[in-house]
C-alpha positions in Angstrom: 0.0 0.0 0.0 1.4 3.4 -1.0 1.6 6.4 1.3 -1.7 7.9 0.0 -3.5 4.7 0.6 -2.2 4.4 4.1 -3.4 8.0 4.8 -6.9 7.3 3.6 -7.0 4.0 5.6 -5.9 5.8 8.8 -8.4 8.6 8.2 -11.2 6.0 7.6 -10.4 4.1 10.8 -10.1 7.4 12.8 -13.4 8.6 11.4 -15.2 5.3 12.2 -13.7 5.4 15.7 -14.8 9.0 16.2 -18.3 8.2 15.1 -18.5 5.2 17.3 -17.4 7.3 20.3 -19.9 10.0 19.5 -22.7 7.4 19.2 -21.8 5.8 22.5 -21.7 9.2 24.3 -25.1 10.1 23.0 -26.6 6.7 23.7 -25.3 6.8 27.3 -26.7 10.4 27.6 -23.5 11.7 29.0 -24.4 15.2 27.9 -28.0 15.0 28.9 -27.9 17.7 31.5 -29.9 20.9 32.3 -29.3 24.1 30.3 -29.0 27.6 31.8 -30.3 31.0 31.0 -28.1 34.1 31.6 -29.5 37.2 33.3 -28.0 40.6 34.1 -29.6 40.8 37.5 -29.0 37.4 39.0 -26.3 36.0 36.7 -27.9 32.9 35.5 -30.5 30.3 36.3 -31.7 26.9 35.1 -33.8 27.3 32.0 -37.5 26.8 31.8 -39.5 23.6 31.3 -36.9 20.9 30.6 -36.2 17.3 31.7 -33.8 14.5 31.0 -32.0 11.5 32.3 -28.2 11.8 32.7 -26.3 8.6 32.0 -29.7 6.9 31.4 -30.2 6.6 35.2 -30.4 10.0 36.9 -33.5 11.9 36.0 -34.0 15.6 36.4 -36.8 18.1 35.8 -37.3 21.8 35.9 -40.4 23.9 35.4 -41.1 27.6 34.8 -38.3 29.9 35.9 -36.0 26.9 36.4 -37.8 25.8 39.6 -38.1 22.2 40.6 -41.4 21.2 42.3 -41.7 18.0 44.4 -45.1 16.7 45.4 -45.7 14.4 48.4 -48.1 11.5 48.5 -50.4 13.4 50.8 -53.1 16.1 50.6 -51.2 18.6 52.7 -51.7 22.2 51.5 -48.4 23.4 53.0 -45.7 24.6 50.6 -42.0 24.9 51.4 -39.5 26.9 49.4 -35.9 25.8 49.6 -33.2 28.1 48.1 -29.5 27.4 47.6 -26.6 26.6 45.3 -25.5 23.2 43.9 -26.0 21.6 47.4 -29.8 22.2 46.9 -29.7 21.7 43.1 -28.3 18.2 43.4 -26.1 17.8 40.3 -26.0 15.3 37.5 -25.0 12.4 39.8 -28.1 12.6 41.9 -31.5 11.3 40.6 -34.4 13.7 41.0 -36.0 11.5 43.6 -33.0 11.8 45.9 -32.4 15.5 45.6 -32.8 17.6 48.7 -36.1 19.1 47.7 -37.6 15.7 47.1 -36.3 14.2 50.3 -37.7 17.2 52.3 -41.1 16.8 50.5 -41.1 13.2 51.6 -40.3 13.9 55.2 -42.6 16.9 55.6 -45.4 15.4 53.4 -45.6 18.8 51.8 -45.1 20.3 48.4 -41.6 21.6 48.1 -40.4 24.2 45.5 -36.6 24.3 44.9 -34.9 27.4 43.6 -31.2 26.7 43.1 -28.2 26.9 40.7 -24.6 25.8 40.9 -22.3 28.4 42.4 -25.0 30.8 43.4 -24.3 33.1 46.3 -26.8 34.6 48.7 -26.9 37.7 46.5 -27.8 35.7 43.4 -30.6 34.1 45.4 -31.9 37.4 46.7 -31.9 38.8 43.2 -33.6 35.7 41.7 -36.4 35.6 44.2 -37.1 39.4 43.7 -36.9 39.4 39.9 -39.1 36.4 39.1 -41.7 37.6 41.5 -42.2 34.6 43.7 -45.2 35.1 45.9 -43.5 34.4 49.2 -46.8 34.5 51.1 -47.7 31.1 49.8 -44.9 29.3 51.7 -45.3 28.1 55.3 -41.5 27.8 55.5 -38.7 29.3 53.5 -35.3 27.5 53.8 -31.9 28.9 52.8 -29.0 26.5 52.6 -25.8 28.5 53.0 -22.1 27.7 53.2 -19.1 29.9 53.7 -18.7 30.7 50.0 -22.2 32.1 49.7 -21.6 35.4 51.5 -19.5 37.1 48.8 -20.3 38.9 45.6 -22.8 37.3 43.2 -21.7 34.8 40.6 -22.0 35.6 36.9 -22.1 33.2 33.9 -18.7 32.1 32.9 -18.6 29.2 30.5 -20.6 26.8 28.4 -18.5 24.0 30.1 -19.9 24.8 33.5 -23.3 26.3 32.8 -24.3 25.3 29.2 -26.9 27.5 27.5 -27.3 25.0 24.6 -26.6 21.4 23.8 -23.2 20.8 22.2 -23.0 20.1 18.5 -20.3 17.4 19.1 -20.8 15.6 22.4 -17.5 13.8 22.6 -15.5 17.0 22.0 -17.5 18.8 24.6 -16.8 16.0 27.2 -13.1 16.2 26.4 -13.1 20.0 26.9 -15.1 19.7 30.1 -13.4 16.8 31.9 -9.9 16.3 30.3 -8.8 19.7 29.1 -8.0 22.1 31.9 -11.4 23.1 33.3 -12.6 26.7 33.8 -13.9 27.9 37.1 -17.6 27.0 37.6 -18.6 30.7 37.7 -17.0 34.1 37.9 -17.6 36.7 40.6 -19.2 40.0 39.6 -16.8 42.7 40.9 -18.0 45.6 38.7 -20.8 46.7 41.0 -20.0 45.5 44.5 -23.0 44.7 46.7 -23.4 43.8 50.4 -25.7 40.9 51.4 -26.0 42.6 54.8 -27.8 45.5 53.1 -30.2 43.3 51.1 -31.0 40.5 53.4 -33.2 42.5 55.8 -35.5 43.6 52.9 -35.9 40.0 51.7 -36.6 38.8 55.2 -39.3 41.4 55.7 -41.1 40.1 52.6 -41.4 36.6 53.9 -44.4 36.2 56.2 -43.8 32.5 57.1 -41.1 30.7 59.0 -37.5 31.2 57.8 -34.8 28.7 58.4 -31.1 29.3 57.5 -29.1 26.1 57.3 -25.5 26.6 58.2 -23.9 24.0 56.0 -20.1 23.2 56.5 -17.7 21.8 53.9 -16.2 18.5 54.7 -12.9 20.2 55.5 -14.7 22.5 57.9 -16.6 19.7 59.5 -13.4 17.8 60.3 -11.5 20.9 61.3 -13.7 23.0 63.7 -11.2 25.8 63.9 -11.6 26.4 60.1 -15.4 26.3 60.5 -15.2 28.9 63.2 -12.9 31.1 61.1 -14.7 30.8 57.7 -18.4 30.1 58.3 -19.3 31.2 61.8 -18.6 35.0 61.3 -21.1 35.3 58.5 -23.7 33.2 60.3 -23.3 35.3 63.4 -23.8 38.5 61.3 -26.9 37.0 59.7 -28.2 36.1 63.1 -27.7 39.6 64.4 -29.5 41.1 61.4 -32.4 38.6 61.6 -33.2 38.5 65.3 -35.9 36.0 66.3 -37.3 36.0 62.7 -34.8 33.3 61.6 -34.0 29.9 62.9 -30.4 29.1 62.4 -29.8 25.3 61.9 -26.2 24.3 62.5 -25.6 21.1 60.5 -22.2 20.5 62.0 -23.7 20.3 65.5 -26.2 17.5 64.6 -24.9 14.1 65.6 -26.4 12.5 62.5 -24.1 14.5 60.2 -20.6 13.1 59.5 -17.8 13.2 56.9 -18.9 10.1 55.1 -22.0 11.9 53.8 -20.0 14.0 51.3 -19.3 13.1 47.7 -16.5 15.7 47.6 -15.6 18.7 49.8 -19.0 20.3 49.6 -21.7 18.2 48.0 -23.7 15.6 49.9 -24.1 12.0 48.6 -27.6 10.5 48.1 -27.4 9.3 51.7 -26.2 12.8 52.7 -29.3 14.3 51.2 -31.5 11.9 53.2 -29.8 12.9 56.4 -29.8 16.6 55.6 -33.4 16.5 54.6 -34.3 14.8 57.9 -32.3 17.5 59.8 -34.2 20.3 58.1 -37.6 18.5 58.4 -37.1 18.1 62.2 -36.2 21.8 62.5 -39.3 22.9 60.6 -41.9 21.2 62.8 
């Protein structure tokens, strides 16, 4: 075989291999994940009315304004709103039935609406709740799940690799760029117009007539190193407590004997079992 023939043979084999990989990626639904919508006020949110099943096993579903709604097997008319970042959102590795909102709905036998997006800060959450006009009077309880990274400036949209706004044209190349090529930060912090959550939290709190619970959620590192938790998380929680008075119940997850380091999938996110324990802790506090 001459040189040109070898070139065409190699190209043919490479092309077939690439097509086979692409077909496998799509069949396994490795890029079947939620899409995001960007916004000037709150950075980004999960897009409206979409559902899927990542890796053909982990289902997900979002309704209008990127909210997730979980219904209990009961006739209770109570509705709970839970707000947070990726801890509340759940991520691709957690099936919809085992996400925090679903677990809380099961324990409380109440409808639960989840408003969350990966890397959101408290300021993102405040802006989101205000802009989409959620009627906060409908909720018997509003829960904010906050960690030490949530008290800075709001996050803004950064990359298609972390918060995709459309499905990739070539799935295999997208996965290579996302997981093998050096990854970009999940989101960027907005430093152009500095804001203070301490100035905006009281106004949001005043608009909530029902019970308010703030879940003080430690990272795995902070849980196993109390001095780091005291230095990194406690000051913000103490400030929030001082601003809120008796209007807010502060729930310290680290102080609950049921919570331990084995319930994390990484430094921040709970496992499926972790969501079950965290949901039980929140449900007990909201009685």
